[in-house]
C-alpha positions in Angstrom: 43.9 179.5 -175.6 47.2 181.3 -176.4 48.5 181.0 -172.8 47.9 177.3 -172.7 49.7 176.8 -176.0 52.7 178.8 -174.8 52.7 176.7 -171.6 52.9 173.5 -173.7 55.9 174.9 -175.7 57.6 175.9 -172.4 57.1 172.4 -171.1 58.6 170.9 -174.2 61.6 173.2 -174.0 62.0 172.4 -170.3 62.1 168.7 -171.1 64.9 169.2 -173.7 66.9 171.3 -171.2 66.4 168.7 -168.5 67.7 165.9 -170.8 70.9 167.9 -171.6 71.7 168.8 -168.0 72.7 165.2 -167.4 73.7 164.1 -170.9 77.4 162.9 -170.9 79.9 161.6 -173.5 80.9 158.0 -172.9 84.6 157.3 -172.9 86.6 154.1 -173.0 90.3 153.2 -172.6 92.3 153.1 -175.8 94.1 149.7 -176.2 94.2 149.2 -172.4 96.3 152.4 -171.9 95.3 153.8 -168.5 95.3 157.6 -169.2 94.3 157.5 -172.9 90.6 157.6 -173.7 88.5 157.5 -176.8 84.9 158.5 -177.5 82.6 155.4 -177.3 78.9 154.7 -177.2 78.2 157.8 -179.4 74.9 156.3 -180.7 73.0 157.2 -177.5 74.1 160.9 -177.6 73.4 161.1 -181.3 69.9 159.7 -180.8 69.2 162.4 -178.1 70.6 165.1 -180.3 68.4 164.1 -183.3 65.3 164.0 -181.1 66.1 167.3 -179.5 66.7 169.0 -182.9 63.3 167.7 -184.1 61.6 169.1 -180.9 63.4 172.5 -181.4 62.1 172.6 -185.0 58.6 171.9 -183.8 58.7 174.7 -181.2 60.2 177.2 -183.6 57.5 176.5 -186.2 54.7 177.2 -183.7 53.0 180.6 -183.9 52.9 180.9 -180.1 56.7 180.9 -179.8 57.2 184.7 -179.6 57.4 184.8 -175.8 60.3 182.3 -175.5 61.9 182.7 -178.9 65.3 183.9 -177.6 65.6 181.1 -175.2 64.7 178.5 -177.8 67.2 180.0 -180.4 69.9 180.0 -177.8 69.3 176.3 -177.0 69.1 175.4 -180.7 72.5 177.1 -181.4 74.0 175.2 -178.5 72.7 171.9 -179.9 74.0 172.7 -183.5 77.4 173.5 -182.1 77.4 170.2 -180.1 76.5 168.3 -183.3 79.3 170.0 -185.2 81.9 169.3 -182.5 80.8 165.6 -182.3 81.1 165.1 -186.1 84.6 166.7 -186.3 85.8 164.9 -183.1 84.8 161.5 -184.5 86.6 162.3 -187.8 89.8 163.3 -185.9 89.5 160.2 -183.7 89.2 157.8 -186.7 92.3 159.2 -188.4 94.2 159.3 -185.1 93.4 155.7 -184.2 94.7 154.6 -187.7 97.9 156.7 -187.4 98.7 156.2 -183.7 100.2 152.7 -183.8 102.2 153.7 -187.0 103.8 156.8 -185.5 104.4 155.2 -182.1 107.1 153.0 -183.9 110.5 154.5 -183.4 111.6 153.4 -186.9 108.8 155.2 -188.6 109.5 158.4 -186.5 113.1 158.2 -187.7 112.2 157.8 -191.3 109.4 160.4 -191.4 110.5 163.1 -188.9 108.4 166.0 -190.2 105.2 163.9 -190.4 105.9 162.4 -187.0 106.2 165.9 -185.4 102.9 167.0 -187.0 101.2 163.9 -185.7 102.6 164.2 -182.2 101.4 167.8 -181.9 97.8 166.6 -182.7 98.3 163.6 -180.5 99.2 165.8 -177.5 96.3 168.2 -178.1 93.7 165.5 -178.5 94.8 163.7 -175.4 94.5 166.9 -173.4 91.0 167.6 -174.7 89.9 164.0 -173.9 91.5 164.2 -170.4 89.5 167.3 -169.6 86.3 165.6 -170.9 87.0 162.6 -168.7 86.9 165.0 -165.7 83.7 166.6 -166.7 82.0 164.7 -169.6 78.9 167.0 -169.9 77.9 167.2 -173.6 76.7 170.8 -173.8 79.7 172.2 -171.9 82.1 170.6 -174.4 79.9 171.3 -177.4 79.5 175.0 -176.7 83.2 175.7 -175.7 84.4 178.5 -178.0 86.8 177.5 -180.8 86.5 173.7 -180.0 85.1 172.8 -183.5 87.7 174.9 -185.3 90.5 173.2 -183.4 89.2 169.8 -184.5 88.8 170.9 -188.1 92.5 172.2 -188.1 93.7 168.8 -186.6 91.7 166.9 -189.2 93.5 168.8 -192.0 96.9 168.1 -190.4 96.1 164.3 -190.1 94.8 164.2 -193.7 98.1 165.8 -194.9 100.1 163.3 -192.7 98.2 160.4 -194.2 98.9 161.6 -197.8 102.6 162.0 -197.0 102.6 158.5 -195.4 101.1 157.0 -198.6 103.7 158.8 -200.8 106.4 157.3 -198.6 105.0 153.8 -199.0 104.8 154.3 -202.8 108.5 155.3 -202.7 109.3 152.0 -200.9 107.2 150.0 -203.3 109.0 151.5 -206.3 112.4 150.4 -204.8 111.1 146.8 -204.2 108.1 146.2 -206.5 106.9 143.1 -204.7 105.8 145.4 -201.9 102.9 146.4 -204.2 101.3 143.0 -203.5 101.1 143.7 -199.7 98.4 145.7 -198.1 99.5 149.0 -196.5 99.1 147.6 -193.0 101.4 144.7 -193.8 104.0 147.0 -195.4 103.9 149.3 -192.4 104.4 146.4 -190.0 107.6 145.6 -191.9 108.8 149.2 -192.0 108.0 149.7 -188.3 110.6 147.1 -187.4 113.4 147.7 -189.9 116.1 147.5 -187.2 115.1 144.0 -186.4 115.7 142.4 -189.9 114.2 139.1 -188.8 110.8 140.8 -188.3 110.3 140.4 -192.1 109.8 136.6 -191.7 106.0 136.5 -191.2 105.5 138.6 -194.4 108.1 137.1 -196.6 105.8 134.5 -198.1 103.5 137.3 -199.5 106.5 138.6 -201.5 107.9 135.2 -202.5 105.4 132.3 -203.0 107.7 129.5 -201.9 109.8 131.1 -199.2 108.4 130.4 -195.8 111.5 131.6 -193.9 114.9 133.2 -194.6 117.7 131.3 -192.8 119.7 133.7 -190.8 121.7 130.8 -189.4 120.6 127.7 -187.3 117.1 127.7 -188.6 117.3 124.4 -190.6 119.3 121.2 -190.2 121.1 122.0 -193.6 122.1 125.5 -192.5 125.9 126.0 -192.5 125.6 127.7 -189.1 124.2 125.5 -186.4 123.5 128.1 -183.6 120.5 130.4 -184.0 121.2 134.1 -183.3 118.2 136.5 -183.3 120.4 139.5 -184.1 122.1 137.8 -187.1 122.1 139.8 -190.4 123.8 137.1 -192.5 121.5 135.3 -194.9 122.6 131.7 -195.6 119.6 130.2 -197.3 115.9 129.9 -198.0 113.4 127.5 -196.5 110.2 126.5 -198.4 106.8 125.7 -196.9 107.7 122.0 -197.4 110.9 122.6 -195.4 113.2 122.3 -198.4 116.5 124.2 -198.1 118.3 126.2 -200.8 121.7 127.8 -200.1 122.3 131.4 -200.9 126.1 131.4 -201.2 128.3 133.8 -199.2 128.4 137.4 -198.2 124.6 138.2 -198.5 123.7 140.5 -195.6 120.4 142.1 -194.5 121.8 145.6 -194.0 120.5 149.1 -194.7 116.9 149.8 -195.9 114.7 146.7 -195.9 113.7 147.2 -199.6 117.4 147.2 -200.7 118.4 144.0 -199.0 115.2 142.3 -200.2 116.0 143.3 -203.7 119.5 141.9 -203.3 117.9 138.7 -201.9 115.7 138.4 -205.0 118.8 138.8 -207.3 120.8 136.3 -205.3 117.9 133.8 -205.4 118.0 133.8 -209.2 121.8 133.5 -209.3 121.9 130.7 -206.8 119.2 128.6 -208.5 121.0 129.1 -211.9 124.3 127.9 -210.4 122.6 125.0 -208.6 120.9 124.0 -211.9 124.3 123.9 -213.6 125.7 121.8 -210.7 122.8 119.4 -211.0 123.4 119.0 -214.8 127.0 118.1 -214.2 126.1 115.7 -211.4 123.5 114.0 -213.6 126.2 112.9 -216.1 128.3 111.3 -213.4 125.8 109.4 -211.3 122.9 106.9 -211.4 119.6 108.7 -211.9 117.8 107.3 -208.8 120.7 108.4 -206.6 121.1 111.8 -208.2 117.4 112.5 -207.7 117.6 112.4 -203.9 120.4 115.0 -203.6 118.9 118.1 -205.3 116.0 120.4 -204.7 112.6 119.6 -206.3 112.6 122.4 -208.8 116.1 121.6 -209.9 115.6 117.9 -210.5 112.5 118.7 -212.7 114.5 121.2 -214.7 117.5 118.9 -215.1 115.3 116.0 -216.0 113.4 118.1 -218.7 116.7 119.4 -220.2 118.2 115.9 -220.4 114.9 114.3 -221.7 114.7 117.0 -224.4 118.4 116.4 -225.3 117.6 112.6 -225.6 114.7 113.1 -228.0 116.7 115.4 -230.2 119.7 113.2 -230.3 117.3 110.4 -231.4 116.0 112.6 -234.2 119.6 113.5 -235.2 120.4 109.8 -235.6 122.8 109.6 -232.6 121.0 106.9 -230.6 120.4 104.6 -233.6 122.7 105.7 -236.4 120.7 106.7 -239.5 117.3 105.6 -238.1 115.5 108.4 -236.2 112.2 106.4 -235.7 114.1 103.5 -234.1 116.1 106.0 -232.0 112.9 107.5 -230.6 111.7 104.0 -229.7 115.0 103.3 -227.9 114.6 106.6 -226.0 111.0 105.5 -225.1 112.2 102.3 -223.5 114.8 104.3 -221.6 112.1 106.7 -220.3 109.9 103.9 -219.2 112.8 102.3 -217.3 113.5 105.6 -215.5 109.9 105.8 -214.5 109.8 102.2 -213.1 112.8 103.1 -210.9 111.1 106.2 -209.6 107.8 104.4 -208.8 109.8 101.8 -206.9 111.4 104.7 -205.0 108.0 106.2 -204.1 106.8 102.9 -202.7 109.9 102.7 -200.5 110.9 104.7 -197.5 111.2 108.4 -198.3 110.9 111.6 -196.3 107.8 113.7 -196.8 109.9 116.3 -198.7 111.5 113.7 -201.0 108.1 112.1 -201.7 106.6 115.4 -202.7 109.5 116.1 -205.1 109.3 112.6 -206.5 105.5 112.8 -207.1 105.9 116.1 -209.0 108.8 114.6 -211.1 106.8 111.4 -211.9 103.8 113.5 -213.0 106.0 115.4 -215.5 107.9 112.3 -216.6 104.7 110.4 -217.4 103.7 113.2 -219.7 107.1 113.0 -221.4 106.5 109.3 -221.9 103.1 110.0 -223.5 104.7 112.6 -225.8 107.2 110.0 -227.1 104.4 107.4 -227.5 102.6 110.0 -229.7 105.8 110.7 -231.7 106.2 106.9 -232.3 102.5 106.5 -233.4 102.9 109.3 -235.8 106.3 108.1 -237.1 107.8 111.5 -236.5 111.4 111.5 -237.8 112.8 115.0 -237.5 113.0 117.7 -234.8 111.4 120.4 -237.0 108.1 118.4 -237.2 105.2 120.3 -235.6 104.5 117.2 -233.4 107.8 118.0 -231.6 107.8 121.8 -232.0 104.5 122.2 -230.3 105.9 120.8 -227.0 107.5 122.9 -224.2 111.2 122.2 -224.8 114.1 123.0 -222.4 117.7 123.7 -223.5 120.8 124.6 -221.5 122.6 127.4 -223.3 126.2 128.0 -222.1 126.5 131.3 -223.9 123.9 133.0 -221.6 125.2 134.4 -218.3 128.7 132.9 -219.1 130.5 131.0 -217.6 127.4 129.4 -215.9 125.0 129.3 -218.8 121.2 129.4 -218.5 118.1 127.5 -219.5 116.0 128.7 -222.4 112.5 127.4 -223.2 110.9 127.1 -226.6 107.4 126.2 -227.8 106.6 126.6 -231.5 107.9 130.1 -232.2 107.8 131.5 -228.7 111.1 131.6 -226.7 111.6 132.4 -223.0 114.5 132.4 -220.5 113.8 130.2 -217.4 113.1 132.8 -214.7 114.5 130.9 -211.6 111.8 132.0 -209.2 112.1 129.6 -206.2 109.1 127.3 -206.3 109.9 124.9 -203.4 109.0 121.2 -203.7 105.5 122.1 -204.8 102.8 120.0 -206.4 102.6 119.9 -210.2 99.5 119.5 -212.4 98.9 116.4 -214.6 99.4 117.6 -218.2 96.8 116.2 -220.6 96.5 116.9 -224.3 94.0 119.7 -223.4 96.5 121.4 -221.1 99.2 121.1 -223.9 96.9 123.0 -226.2 96.2 125.6 -223.5 99.9 126.1 -223.0 100.5 126.5 -226.7 97.9 129.2 -227.0 99.1 131.0 -223.9 102.8 131.0 -224.9 101.8 132.1 -228.3 99.9 135.0 -226.7 102.9 136.0 -224.6 105.1 136.1 -227.7 102.6 138.6 -229.2 102.7 140.7 -226.0 99.1 139.8 -225.2 97.5 138.3 -222.1 95.7 135.0 -221.9 92.0 134.5 -221.1 91.0 130.9 -220.2 87.2 130.6 -220.1 85.0 127.7 -219.2 82.8 126.2 -216.5 83.9 125.9 -212.8 86.4 123.2 -212.0 87.9 122.8 -215.4 91.4 124.0 -214.3 91.5 127.5 -215.7 93.4 129.1 -212.8 95.5 125.9 -212.1 96.6 125.7 -215.7 97.9 129.3 -215.7 99.7 128.7 -212.3 101.3 125.5 -213.7 102.5 127.2 -216.8 104.1 129.8 -214.5 105.8 126.9 -212.6 107.0 125.5 -215.9 108.8 128.8 -216.7 109.6 129.4 -213.0 107.7 132.7 -212.9 106.1 134.3 -209.8 102.3 134.1 -210.4 100.0 136.1 -208.2 96.4 134.9 -208.1 93.9 137.7 -207.4 90.2 136.9 -206.8 88.1 139.7 -208.3 84.9 140.9 -206.7 82.4 143.6 -207.6 83.9 145.8 -204.9 87.2 146.4 -206.7 88.0 149.9 -207.9 90.5 151.2 -210.4 92.9 152.5 -207.7 93.4 149.1 -206.1 93.9 147.6 -209.6 96.3 150.4 -210.5 98.5 149.6 -207.4 98.4 145.9 -208.5 99.4 146.7 -212.1 102.3 148.9 -210.9 103.6 145.8 -208.9 103.3 143.6 -212.0 104.9 146.0 -214.5 107.9 146.7 -212.2 108.5 143.2 -210.8 107.9 141.2 -214.0 105.5 138.8 -212.3 102.5 137.2 -213.8 99.0 137.8 -212.4 96.0 135.6 -212.8 92.8 137.6 -212.2 90.2 135.0 -211.2 86.5 135.5 -212.2 87.5 138.8 -213.9 84.1 139.4 -215.3 82.7 140.0 -211.8 84.3 143.5 -211.8 81.9 146.4 -212.6 81.8 147.5 -216.2 82.9 151.1 -215.4 86.0 149.8 -213.6 86.7 147.4 -216.5 87.0 150.2 -219.0 89.6 151.9 -216.8 91.5 148.6 -216.4 91.6 148.3 -220.2 93.4 151.6 -220.4 95.8 150.7 -217.6 96.7 147.4 -219.4 97.1 149.2 -222.7 99.6 151.6 -221.1 101.8 148.7 -219.9 101.3 146.8 -223.2 102.5 149.8 -225.3 105.5 150.3 -223.0 106.5 146.6 -223.6 106.1 146.9 -227.4 108.2 150.1 -227.5 110.9 148.4 -225.3 110.9 151.2 -222.8 112.9 150.8 -219.5 110.8 153.4 -217.6 107.3 154.6 -218.3 104.6 156.8 -216.8 101.7 154.9 -215.2 98.8 156.8 -213.5 101.0 159.9 -213.2 104.0 158.2 -211.6 107.2 157.1 -213.5 108.0 153.5 -212.8 110.5 151.0 -214.1 109.3 148.3 -216.5 110.2 144.6 -216.5 109.0 143.4 -219.9 108.4 139.8 -218.7 105.2 140.7 -216.9 101.9 139.2 -218.1 98.2 139.3 -217.1 95.8 136.4 -217.4 92.1 136.5 -216.7 89.8 133.6 -216.1 86.1 133.9 -216.6 83.0 131.7 -216.0 80.7 132.7 -218.9 77.0 133.2 -218.5 76.4 133.5 -214.8 74.2 136.1 -213.2 76.1 139.0 -211.8 78.9 138.8 -214.4 79.6 141.5 -217.0 80.5 141.1 -220.6 84.0 142.5 -221.3 84.3 145.8 -223.2 85.9 145.5 -226.6 88.9 147.6 -225.8 89.8 145.0 -223.1 89.0 141.9 -225.2 91.7 142.8 -227.8 94.4 142.6 -225.2 93.7 139.0 -224.3 93.9 135.8 -226.4 90.9 133.6 -225.5 91.5 129.9 -224.5 88.6 127.5 -224.1 88.9 125.2 -221.1 86.3 122.5 -221.4 85.8 119.3 -219.4 89.1 117.8 -218.3 90.1 114.2 -219.0 89.3 112.8 -215.5 90.5 109.3 -216.3 93.9 110.4 -217.5 94.4 112.8 -214.6 93.3 110.1 -212.1 95.6 107.5 -213.7 98.7 109.7 -213.6 98.1 111.0 -210.0 97.5 107.4 -208.8 100.6 106.2 -210.6 102.7 109.0 -208.9 101.3 107.8 -205.5 102.8 104.3 -206.3 99.7 102.4 -207.4 100.3 99.4 -209.6 97.0 99.3 -211.5 96.3 103.1 -211.8 94.4 102.9 -215.2 91.8 100.4 -214.1 91.1 102.2 -210.8 90.9 105.6 -212.4 88.4 104.3 -214.9 86.3 102.8 -212.1 86.4 106.1 -210.3 85.3 108.1 -213.4 82.5 105.6 -214.1 81.4 105.8 -210.5 81.0 109.6 -210.8 79.4 109.4 -214.2 76.8 106.8 -213.0 76.2 108.8 -209.8 75.5 112.0 -211.6 73.0 110.2 -213.9 71.2 108.1 -211.3 71.2 109.9 -208.0 68.7 112.7 -207.2 69.6 116.2 -208.2 70.8 118.2 -205.0 72.4 121.6 -204.9 75.3 120.3 -202.8 76.2 117.3 -205.0 79.3 117.9 -207.1 80.8 115.2 -209.4 83.4 117.5 -211.1 87.1 118.0 -210.9 87.1 119.0 -207.2 85.3 115.8 -206.2 87.8 113.7 -208.3 90.7 115.5 -206.6 89.4 114.7 -203.1 89.0 111.0 -203.9 92.5 110.8 -205.5 94.1 112.5 -202.4 92.2 110.2 -200.1 93.3 107.1 -202.1 96.9 108.4 -201.9 96.7 108.8 -198.1 95.3 105.3 -197.8 98.1 103.9 -200.0 100.7 105.6 -197.8 99.2 104.3 -194.5 98.8 100.7 -195.8 101.1 100.2 -198.8 100.6 96.5 -199.1 96.7 96.4 -199.0 94.6 95.4 -202.0 94.5 98.6 -204.2 90.8 98.0 -205.0 90.0 98.2 -201.3 92.0 101.5 -200.9 90.1 103.0 -203.9 86.7 101.8 -202.6 87.4 103.2 -199.1 88.4 106.6 -200.7 85.2 106.7 -202.8 83.0 105.9 -199.8 84.7 108.1 -197.3 84.6 111.2 -199.5 81.1 110.7 -201.0 78.7 108.9 -198.6 78.6 111.7 -196.0 77.0 114.1 -198.5 74.4 111.7 -199.9 70.7 111.6 -198.8 69.4 108.3 -197.3 67.7 107.2 -200.5 70.8 108.0 -202.7 73.1 106.0 -200.4 71.2 102.8 -201.5 71.7 103.7 -205.2 75.4 104.6 -204.6 76.1 101.3 -202.8 74.6 99.5 -205.8 76.8 101.4 -208.2 79.9 100.7 -206.1 79.2 97.0 -205.7 78.8 96.7 -209.5 82.1 98.5 -210.1 84.0 96.5 -207.5 82.4 93.0 -207.5 83.5 90.8 -204.7 85.5 93.5 -202.9 84.4 93.8 -199.2 85.4 96.7 -197.1 86.6 95.7 -193.7 84.7 97.8 -191.1 86.9 100.6 -189.8 87.4 100.5 -186.0 86.6 103.7 -184.1 86.9 102.0 -180.7 87.6 104.7 -178.1 86.0 107.5 -180.3 82.7 105.6 -180.7 82.5 104.8 -176.9 83.2 108.5 -176.0 80.6 109.7 -178.5 78.0 107.5 -176.8 79.0 108.9 -173.4 78.8 112.5 -174.6 75.5 112.0 -176.4 73.9 110.8 -173.2 75.4 113.7 -171.2 73.8 116.1 -173.6 70.5 114.6 -172.8 70.1 112.9 -176.2 69.5 109.3 -177.2 72.2 107.1 -178.7 70.6 106.4 -182.1 72.7 104.5 -184.7 72.2 107.1 -187.4 73.3 109.9 -185.1 76.5 107.9 -184.2 77.1 107.2 -187.9 76.8 110.9 -188.8 79.3 111.7 -186.0 81.8 109.3 -187.6 81.2 110.7 -191.1 81.7 114.3 -189.8 85.0 113.2 -188.3 86.1 111.6 -191.6 85.3 114.7 -193.6 87.2 117.0 -191.2 90.3 114.8 -191.9 89.9 115.1 -195.7 88.7 118.7 -196.1 89.7 122.2 -194.8 86.1 123.4 -194.5 82.7 121.7 -194.6 79.0 122.5 -194.6 76.3 120.5 -192.8 73.0 120.6 -194.7 69.6 119.5 -193.5 66.2 120.5 -192.2 65.7 122.4 -189.0 65.9 120.1 -186.0 67.8 117.5 -188.0 70.7 117.5 -185.5 73.3 119.5 -187.4 74.5 121.5 -184.4 74.1 118.7 -182.0 76.3 116.3 -184.0 79.0 119.0 -184.3 78.9 119.8 -180.6 78.9 116.1 -179.6 81.9 115.3 -181.9 83.8 118.4 -180.6 83.2 117.4 -177.0 84.2 113.7 -177.6 87.5 114.6 -179.3 88.4 117.2 -176.6 87.7 114.7 -173.8 89.7 112.0 -175.5 92.7 114.4 -175.8 92.4 115.3 -172.1 91.9 111.8 -170.8 94.0 109.5 -173.0 96.0 111.9 -175.2 94.3 110.6 -178.4 92.9 112.8 -181.2 92.9 116.5 -180.5 91.3 119.4 -178.6 88.6 121.3 -180.5 88.0 125.0 -180.0 84.7 126.3 -181.4 84.1 129.9 -182.4 80.5 130.4 -183.4 79.4 133.3 -185.6 76.0 134.2 -186.9 76.6 135.5 -190.5 73.1 137.1 -190.6 74.1 139.5 -187.8 76.9 141.2 -189.7 77.4 142.8 -193.1 79.2 141.1 -196.1 82.2 143.4 -195.6 82.6 142.5 -192.0 82.2 138.8 -192.7 85.0 139.0 -195.3 
């Protein structure tokens, strides 16, 4: 009957009212501040709200509602108002939480007084509202308070405006020091929030300059002219690289005034200092024995000097100065000289050197070996003049005293392209082995740069596309920013990046460029074209995305692509025309292996490199096909590094044993049981009669047995073996993956090894303590995981 139905509706309404009598907003302390609260646990209130709104809809759509309609409508209005307040409140809170730490920094308040005042007004009001809520957190009381939603909406508008002004301010700072474009907004704000403390820039300096780990404000390095560290010092004495190399910055360089201005002065001084130090090194080279000279200069400078002198030597041979009237014999004489230099250096590497000196020497030997190979090629081809293409196709270094007189500067030529050495500080960094393939890549890329185009190396994974680009940047001493592209990139983020490139004159290498969405790619094409046109027209300033910025014409973009994978896009035609394609195919593993082993001081590098390559070739043909097997460049690199480590630990051991151990240590852990038998067969054929002495893991093995028993497991030989293998891989690699079936013991072996290492550290001070942070990637989204 009608009365019964009305009764049902009244009961439903009564239940909704009852729920809302006790419904309260949850509050939590903001960043451990006692009197500052934020809204938390909103999901519960939202769920009740949604449910109640559905119930109200049901009641209102019933034809028996007439008797209680006014009551129902009143309740529905209250719920809608509460929903509105909640939405606006959360929006204000989100903006406020982002801006609060920024505007609580006195330096930002000083630099943005108007915006700080606007923010502080909202801040005061919001804290008042939340404090009242904490006294009486009933949802309906707050939701139905007159004017509450409008207040939140007004605050939201103020905070949005403040945020826009803040972004404009950051843009202004980036224009003054373009390398700031490569930092995220949060990092840039962190620097700007501490401008009074100039040394607060230290943690972020390596993002602006690749090879500067720290700026020396005095007393921060043993070569620093000032021996006592002062945290308030504003005098800059030098730069310290990640390898702990020191470069002096001359006198009277101070970190005063706005941070972007003194960083700009630092950048200019870095180039001037390195230019002056290069000149000093050239003069010093003439007056001293080469193997003494090499230990007294910075890594980057010895490579540059060596290249200039080597190039001078070849050209004087061609001009008939080494052997009068006979260029071919002259080149042979210079070849013998180059080989003698190399022999001296390898002897140095085998001796006692500091880690820094060894790093610089390994890089120098790598370059010098390539120089030796070039001369070998010139001799084979009987090249007899310096205008022959065999010589013109090489990257050649010349010191020109007319540039930046009185110091002079280095200019670099390859075929018809000419560059000035950029003197970006590189530290004592690692250099790539240059093979005939990389020579051809360099020639294509420098040719592209001369035509104001970018370069697009394409090829399968592990063929050295990115590394070749980075190494060419090192050869010209340019800053090269590597950027990994993903499908989440939009044109705004890329626009910011391009502004940084165009203004700072850096190079960018966009890795896996064809993963970006096609719609974004067409906008990027337009952005690149704008920069390209500005360079061609030799403009000093140009308009980019509605903002006028300065142009440094030495900037360049390179893109690397893996063709033909799923999830990759084909480049639009208007983008293709801006890049010159370069094919990177399979690298010459044997040559790379040989030169790297040679630079580590091995005496028989060619034979061992060939054995290593054959081992990988036979393994890839004979072993089973598994997803996690990889016999490409990355695997080769791991083995070479491991062999180099072994050589350094035991320099007098048989080299075949060192190579064999490197091959086993880096490969056996990843093979399946059946494949280990085949692999052992391959290795014993390649290294006949070489027996590996068993490595002794005395205390670690004993502790692993103790921990296994404590975990309630049995001490099985294969489990112990896997523990040792896992330990070996952690020494060789930054990250690793354990693969196997459920219940195979992956987690147990990891936990057992962690426990053993930690206990040994605690009891006998051996090994190290292991901290484990476990995360389940399935429980979070891709964005959060990143």
